N, C-alpha and C positions, 0 to 999 in steps of 0.2 A: 781140290778144295774139300775140306771136311765139313759135312753138314751136321749141325747139332740140332737135335729134335727136342723142343721144349716140352716138358711134361710137368704135371703137378707134382711137387715134392711129396714124398710119402707122409711126412709129418705135418703137412698143411691141413689146417682145419677145413672142414667142409663148408664152414660159413664164409670162407674167403672165396670170392667170386672173381674169376678172371674175365676180363672184357671180351665180349663176344664180337666176332668180326661183323662190321657193318654190312648191311645189305645195300649194295650199290644199285640205285635205280637208274635206268637209262635217262639221260638228260633230255628234256623237251626241246626239240629242234626250234619250235616257234619262240620259246623263251630265249634261247641263245641268239636267235636272229634279232629279236626285239632289243636285247641288250646291246648287240653290235650296232644296231641302227642308232640307239640312244648315244652310244659312245661316239659314233660318226658325226651325229648332229652337234654334240658338244664340241668336238674338235673343229667342225666347220665354223661354229659360232665364235670360238676362240680365235680362229684364223681371221675371220671377218673383222672382229673387234681389233685384233692386232693390226690388221691392214689399215683399218680406219684410223686408229691412233697414229700409225706410222705416217699415213697421208696427212693427217692433221698436223703432226709434228713437222713434216716437210713443208706444208703450207705456211705454218707459223714461222718457220725459219726464213721464208721468203717474204713475209710481210714487212714492209718498210716503214709503215707509219706507226708511231708510238703514241699511246694514249695514257696519260698519267695525271696524278693530282686532281682527280675529279671532285668537284664540290656541287651540291652537298652529297657527302657519303659518310654515313655515321658508323664508325667502328668497322670499316671495311664492308659496309652493307649489312651488318648484323642487325641493326635497328632501323626502322623507317623514319624518314622526315615527316613532318606534320603539315597538312594543309586543310582548308575547308573548301566546300564545293564552290567552284567558280574562281578559285585562286590560281595563281601562276606558279609553276615550279621553274625557276631559272637555274640552269646548269652551266657550269664552266669546267674547262679542262685544259691541260697543256697537251697540245696535239702538234706533232712535228715529224719531220722525216729527214733522211740524209739528203745531201745535195740541195738543188734549187727547185725541185719539182713543186708544183702547186698541189694543194690538198683540198679534198672535199670531205666534209664531216657532217654527220646527221645525228640528231637526237631521236632515239626510238623509244616509244612508250606504248603501253597497253594496260587495260584493266586486268586484274588478276584472273578473272574467269575467262578471258579471251585469249586466243592463240595468235591472232593477227596484230601486228604492230602498226601504229601510225608513226609517221616520220615528219620531222621538221628540220630544215637546214640550220646548221650552226654557222656563226660568222666569226672571223678573226677580230680580236679587240686589242691586239698588240702583244709583242714579245711571245709569240707562239701560244697565246692564250685564246681560247675559243669560247663562244657563248651561244646558248640556245635556250628556248623556253617553250613550255606547253602548259595548257590550262586543264585542270582536273574538273570533271563534270559530274561524277557520280560518287556517292559515298562508298566506302569499302577500301580496297587496296588497289593501287596502281603501281606498276614497276616500270623502270626506265633503264636504258643503257645507251652506249654510244658506239658508232661505227664510223671509220674513216678510211680513205684510200687515196692513192695518187690520182689526181685529175689529169689524165693524159691529154685529152683534147684541149683543155684550157691551158695546160702547160705548153702544148705545141703552138697554140694560137699566140701566146705571149712571146715565145721564142721567135716565131715567124715575124711578128711585128718588129721586134728588136733588130732582126737581120735585115728587114726591109729598110728600116731607118738608117742602118749602117751601109746600105747599098750592096749587100752581099747577094750572091747567087742563091736562089731559093727553089729552083725547079725540082730538085730531089726532095726537098722538104715538103713541097706540095704533094708529091707522090706518097710520102709518109702520111700526110693528113688525109688523103683520099682513102688510104687503107684504114685509118682510124675511124673515119666516117662510115665505111662499109661494115666494120666490126660493130659499131653502135647500131647500125641498121638491122643487124641480125638479132639484136636484143629488143628492137622496137616492134610496134605493131601498127597496122592500119596506115593512116595518113602520115604519121610520124615516120614510119618505115620508108614510105615513098619519098618523103622530104629528105631524109638522110641519104638515101641512094642518089637523089638529085644533087645534093651537095657533093657527094663523092665524085660524080661525073663532072660537075662544074669546077671542082678543084683541080682535077687531073689535067695538065696541059696537053694540048693536042693541036691538030691542024686548024681547028675552028677557033679555039680559045687560046690566047697567048698567056704568058705568065702574069702580066698585070691584071687581066680580067680574072684569072684563077685566084690570084692573091686577094682581090676584093671579095670574092665569094668565101675564101678561106677565113677571113676575119669577120664574117657576118656574125652578129651576136646571136641570131637565131640558131646557128649551128652549135654554138657553145651551150645554149639553153637546152636544145634537144639532146646533146650528148650528156648533159647533167641529168636529164630525165632517165636516161638508160645507161648508167655507168657500168663499167666492168668491175664487179666486186669479187672477182676470183681471189684476189690477194688482199681483200679488205681486212683491216684490223678491227676487232670488236673488243670493247671493254670486257674484262674477265668475269664480270658478274652483273646480274640484274639488281638494281637498287630499288628498295621499296618506298612507297609513299602511302601513309594512311590518310584517308580523306574523311573528314568529320563534317557534321552539319555546321552551318554558319554560326550557331550559338556557341560553338566551341571556341571561336575566335573573338566574338563580340557579344557581350551581354552584361546586364546589370542585375545583381543578385540582392535579394532582400531576405534576411533571416528573421523568423519569429517563432515563439513557442506556442503551439496550438492551445495548450492548457491555459494560457494567459489571454486568450482571445474573447473570453466571455464579457459581455457588457455589464453583467451583474457582479460586483465585487465579491470575491470569495467563492464564486461558483467555478467549477472546473470547466474549462473551455472544451469545445467539441469540433469535429470536422465541419459541421454546419456553421459554427461560429467563424471558422477560418474562411469558409466560402463567402460569408457576409463581409469579410475583410478584403476580399479580392478587389472591389472597386477602389478602396483606399490605396492598395499596393499599386494598382494600375495607374492611378492618378499621379503617382510620383514617377512613373515611367520605368518601373522595374519589369523585367521579362522573365525572371526566375525567382520563384518563391521557395526558399530552402527551409525545410522542417527538421529540427533535431529528432532523434529517435522517437517513434510513435508506438513502441511496443509496451507490453506490460513491464512494470518496474519491480525489481526484486524487493523483498521485505527483510531478508536476512542482512544484517550489517548496513541497513539503509542509512544514508547520510541525512542529517537534519539541516535546518536553515543555516546559511553561511558556512556550509561544509562541516557542521558539527558531527562528531563521531557517534553521538547518541541521538537518535531521532525521537521526536515526540509522536504520539499516536496519529496526530493530524498531519504530520509532515508527508509530503508527496514524493520525496526522493529525487535522485538524479535520473533523467531519461537515459543516460549512458550506462546505467546499471540494468542491463537488459535481461528480462526473463523472470517469470514467477509461475505460480500454479495455473494462471490463465493462459500461459503459452510463452513462446520465445520469439525468435526473429521473424517468424511467419505469421505472427498474430499482432493485433492492434490493442492498445490499452482500452479496456472496456469503457472507461469514462470519456474517451475521445469519440467513440462510436463504433461502427461496424466497417468491415471491408467494403461493403457496398457503398457506404457513405463516403469512404475514402475515395473510391473510384469516381463517385459523383463530383467530389472536389477536384480530382485530376481533370475530368472532362470540362467542368466549369472554368477552371483556370486556362485550359487549352483554348477555349472559346474566346478568352480575352487576350490571347497571345502570350500567356504566361506558362512556363514549364514548371512542374513541381519537382524539386530536387529533394531526394531522400537521403538521410544520414545512414550509412552502413558502418556499424561498429562491430567488428568481429571480436566480441568479448561477452562475458556472461555475468549476471548476478549469481551469488551462491545458490539460489533456489531456481535457477534456470533448469528446465527439463533436461537439457543436454548433460548437466553435471551428474545426474543419476543414471541417465540412459546410456551415456558414453563416457564413463570415467577415464577411459584410455586416452581421451583427447585432452586431458589436463595433466599438469605436473603435480605430483604428490610430494609432500614434505615428509621427512623421517618420522614425524609424530602422527602420520596418517591423515593429516588435513590437506586440503587443496591449497596450492600456492596462489595467493591473491596478487593483484597487480602492484608493482612498486616502481618508483623512479627515485631512488634514494636521494634525499631523506624522505621524499613524499611517499605516503602509503595510501592505497585505494582499497580499503577492506571490503567495499561493496562491489568490487569488480574482480572477476577471475579471467585471466587471459588463456587463450588456447595454447596448447603445446605443439608447435609446428614441427618439433623434432620427434613426435610420436611415431612408433613403428606403423601405426595405422594412418599415416599421413594422407594416403590417397583417398581414403574414405572421408577424412576431414576436408580435404580440398573439394571433393565432389559435393559435400553438403554445403560448403560456403558458396560454391557456384550456384547451387539450387536456390539459395536465399536471394541472390541477385536476380536470377531468372524468374523467381516467384513474383517479385515486385515489378519486374519488366512486363510480366503477363498481365499485371493490373494497371498498366499504363505509364509506369515510371520509366523515364529514359535518362535522367540525370541523377548521378550518385555522388555524394560527398563522402569520401572514405576517411574514417577516423584513424589517425595514427598509422598510416600504411608503412612507415619506416620501421615499425616493430615486427613486421612480418617479412618472410623471405621474398627477395626480388623475383625468383623463379615462380613463386606462387602467383604473384600479381601478373607477370607476363602471360602465364597460362590462363588465369581466370579472365583477364580483360580480353584476350584473344578469343576465348570461348564465347563470352557474352557478345562481343562485337560480330562474331560469325553469324549469330542469330539476329542481332540488333545493331547494324552498323551505325545507327544514329545515337547509340549510347554515349554518354559523356561521363567521365570519371574525374572528379576533383580530388587531389591529394591534400589532405590536411596534415602536411609534413613540415612542422617547424623543426628542422634538423639541419645537419651540415650540408653545405652546398653540393658536394659530390654525391651525397645520398639522394638529395632532391633531384638532381639531374639524372641519376640512374633510374629512379622511379619514373621519370618522364620517358626515358628510353624504354622502360618496361611496358609502357602503354598508357600511363595516366595522361588524360587530355589536358588538364590544367593543374596548377599547384599554388598553394598559398606561398607567400614570400616574406622576406624581412622588411618589406615596405613599412609595416606597422611600426618599426623602431627606427626608421630613417627619417630624421627630423631636420638636420641642418643641410645647407646647400651642398657642401662637399660630400656629405654622406649620401644624399639623394643622387647627385650626379655620378659619383663613383659606382654606386650600386646599379643604376640603370644602364650605364655604359657596359657593365659586365653582362647584364641580361640581354643586351642587344648585340653582343658579339655573335658572329656567324655560327660558331660551333654550338652555342647555347640556344639561340633563337630558333634553330631548325627543329628542335625537339621540345623545348621548354616554353609553355605558355603561362605567363604569370597571372595570378588573380590577386588583386590588391584589396586588402581589407583594413580600414583604419581602426576598426574595433571588432571584437568577437565576444561571445559570452565569457570566454576565459581571459580576455585581454582588454584592460582599460589603461592605456598608456598614460604616463605622467603629462604628456603634451595635452591630452584631453582632460585630465584631472584638474589642471591648473590654468589652461589656456582660455577657458570660457567659450562662449558662442563663436568668436572669431576663429579659434583653433579648429572647431568642428567644421566650419565653413571652408577653411583653407585645406584641411585634410581631405574633405570631400572632393574639392576641385582637383587636388593633386592625384587622388586615387582615380577619379573619373577621366582624367586627361592623360596622365602618364601611362595608364593601362587601358587596353581595349576591353578587358574584363575586370570588373571590380564589384565589391559587395559591401553592405553594411549590416550590422546586427541592430534591428530596431524592435520596438519603437525607442529603445534606449538611445540610439544615435540622434534621430531627428529631434528628440526632446532634450538633447544635450545632457544626458545622465552622466554625472562625473564623480560621484561619491565612491571612494575606494573602501575596501573592507578594513584596511589599516594603513597607517603611514608607511610608505616604501613598498606597498603591495600594488600589483596590477590587476587585482580581482575586484569585481563590483561588490559593493555593499548590498546586502539583500539580493544576492544573485538569483536570477531566474533559473539557474541550473538546479536550485534546491527548493524553490518555492514558487507559488503562483503570484504574479504581479498584475495589478490593475492599472492600465495605462490610459491616460486622458489624451488621446491623439488629436483632440480639437483645441489643445492649448494654443493661445495666440503667439507664444514664443517658439512654436515648432518650426523646424527648418523644412517642413513639408513642401512649401511652395518653391523655396530655393533649390531643393533637390529635384523637383519636377522640371525647373528651367534647365539645370545642368544636364539632366538626362535627355531633354528635348534637343539641346544643342548637340549632344553625342549622336542622336539618331539622324540629325540633319547634316552632319559633318563627316563625310567619308574618311578624311585624314585621321579622325579620332577612333576609327574602327579597326586599327591595325597596330601592332606592337613593333614592327621592324622599320619604322620611319621616324624615330625620335632623334632630335638634334638639340643639344643645349647651346645657349648663347651667352655671350659675355654681358654681365651687368656690374657696374662699379659699386655695388652695395651687396654685401654678403647676406643681408636680410631679405633680398629679393632674388628669386630664381626665375629664369626665363628659358623657355624651350618651345620648339615648334614640331609639328607633324605635317607632312605634305602627302597629297594623294599620289598613288603609284604612277598615274598618268600625267602628273604635274599640273592637274587642273585646279588645284586649290591648296591653300596653306592655312593652318590654324596656329596662331601664336598665343602662348599662355604665359602670363606673368603673375606670380603669387607672392604675397607678403608673408614671410615665414615668422614674423614677429606679431603675436596676437595682442600686444599691448600698446604698440606705438605705430604712428604713421611712418612709412618708409618711402623714400624716393631715390631715383637714380636714373642713369642713362643706359639704355639697352642698345647693343650693337648687333646688327643683322648682316648676314652675307647676302646682299641683295641679288648678286648674280645667280645664286642658287635658286632663288625664287622667281627668276625671270624678270627682275626689276633692275632699273638703272639708277645711277647716282643723280642724274640730272632730272629725270621725270618724277613728278610727284605721284604718290600712291595713297590709297585709302586704307584705313583700319576701322573695322566695325566691331565694337565691343558687344558680343552677343549676350553678356550678362546684364549690362546696364542699358544697352541700346545706344550708347554714345558713339559718335563717329569722329575719326581723326583724319587729318590730312598731313602726311609726312613727306619729307624729301631728304635724301641722304641716308647714310648707314646708321646714324645714331639718333635716338629719340628719347624724350623724357617721359618718365612714368612716376606717379605718386599714388599710393594705395593706403587708404584708411581702413584698418581692420574692423572698426566698429560700423562701417558702412558696408562695403563689399571688398574683401581682402584679395581680390584677384581680377585680372582681365582674361577673357577668352576672346581673342580677336581674330576675325576672318580678314585676311589680307586680300585686297583687291588690286590687281595689277594695273588697271586702267582707270584713269580719272576722266569723266565725261567733260566735253567742251561744247561750245556753240555749234561745232560741226556735226554733233550728234542730233541736233534739232531737225525735225522733219523738213522744215522749210528753208534750211540753210542752203544757199546756192553758192 
């Protein structure tokens, strides 16, 4: 081999440097050993994980029980179902196996912060469908899943009984049962272990006990119960995921809301109302039976592009503007309007309301007036137009020049999200737990899912009402994202077919598990034609419908109880001289006020458990389309409320109502009572059909408590 020696060429510049040979340092033995140990550990972990997965795969392949079609399960467990403290979660599933073996199935549940499961047995309800239930007791999150297995001892007992009835030889079967009892004893403890071992001995035939005696012991119910207590779950099938439940306070399920504008609460006409004025109104609100007082935005109102009275695009110097145009030199979303008072006075209002059993609901509108501090401090949070101006809010052809929306597509989206969260937490720190969110459907679903989860992590009793008058699927998605309640289309459902069809949709299983409707017959934005032209009877009928069709309802007052019905223009649904743009002076002591009627309806709601839930609504046949009839029954079957409403505000209507008596625990032959809780009248009925007649100018509705039992002389103390 010819060895070529590399040398620097003669014409090579001295500036050209050849690479110098590296100085090889001796490797550190400790470092090499540590590296080898790490590699060995990684390999061992991978082997263990592989073995565990292989064993799990083998076990799964031997699992004979199938669990499928679990309800409720929202989008494969992606979203939680909703309950309030003390409510029941009823779970059903298709659970079956090959062959004829009997199955045991359990519903397992735990609070999110706990590792230990509680269990409750499921029962078959037909066609391989199983049912179980558990009660949620703490706010926050609870998760549940299902587990099922072949019940070997129960299967053996059933088969043994069949063989005995057929007169077959069972001595070997008894030996099989003895072995099953011994295996169960190995899993048992204490006295149960000793009992199972005793059963094993008494089942096994021998010189002392013959087959008949052993068979009697084998079919003992106590043996089956003990075996159920200590099952062999080696090959148990478990549902593939944990399913979440969000547990809210009771007010999330049942409540009566009253909305008012604080600036209109002054007793002196023309003077701007204050938080102290609102505090003085609390007895009035409480006297009508409302437990939530909802305030529109209480922040400084922008001056740039301020709207005038009746939504005029040019404001006069004395115009107060819209509270939803948030932000001015005095501050933004974390400030209060200086004419309303101070933060401390707001906190005093919250405390005073709480002492009366009333929660303060705060309006959260993530939008700004042009002079909001955010606009100059964070211009990157807003969308700029080509002419250099900030894009104001639009819903073509409507324009809202006094409002600038946030740009949720901004590259600085995370900073924007964090600031929005800080607004909600700021007011939560000042005692607010109920938030009415303005136009949530114009912000990303992911944002709401994140924000609500973040807030409820710190305040599990927080309630979020979505003011989302939008498409149904969007409303339902917002509910899945975490909104506790939502506005509905009830406002525009006036005829019997419209009402029945709409509420049948709301009570469908896939909707009612996540969507809690809040029924509002009016809002500051909406004065329907039914109220414009129906007079006092229409206001009364719509109140009864809202308060009895829904467990949660609200009114915008004092406009509602004073039957304010003047629209801004023919064909419009906006109030004339709307409080959104000016201060109104209300005479709440007017003799024609519905105040007393509202108080009666709310008292009936509080005293009637069937009216405090949304999932028990049933419509009934009436032979007059101007009359609508429906009922709600308590979950435990202890009571039923029947409601009949005259939908015609101008004429007396009558008809025959037909009831499914068997569903109410009533018979065709026995008479039953109806007590009208509105008028105090009592009726004695017999049979499925009964006559009603309602004069809208008296009381346009019945709210009837059905009584299953009519007293006779046998109930008298001295009857012998």
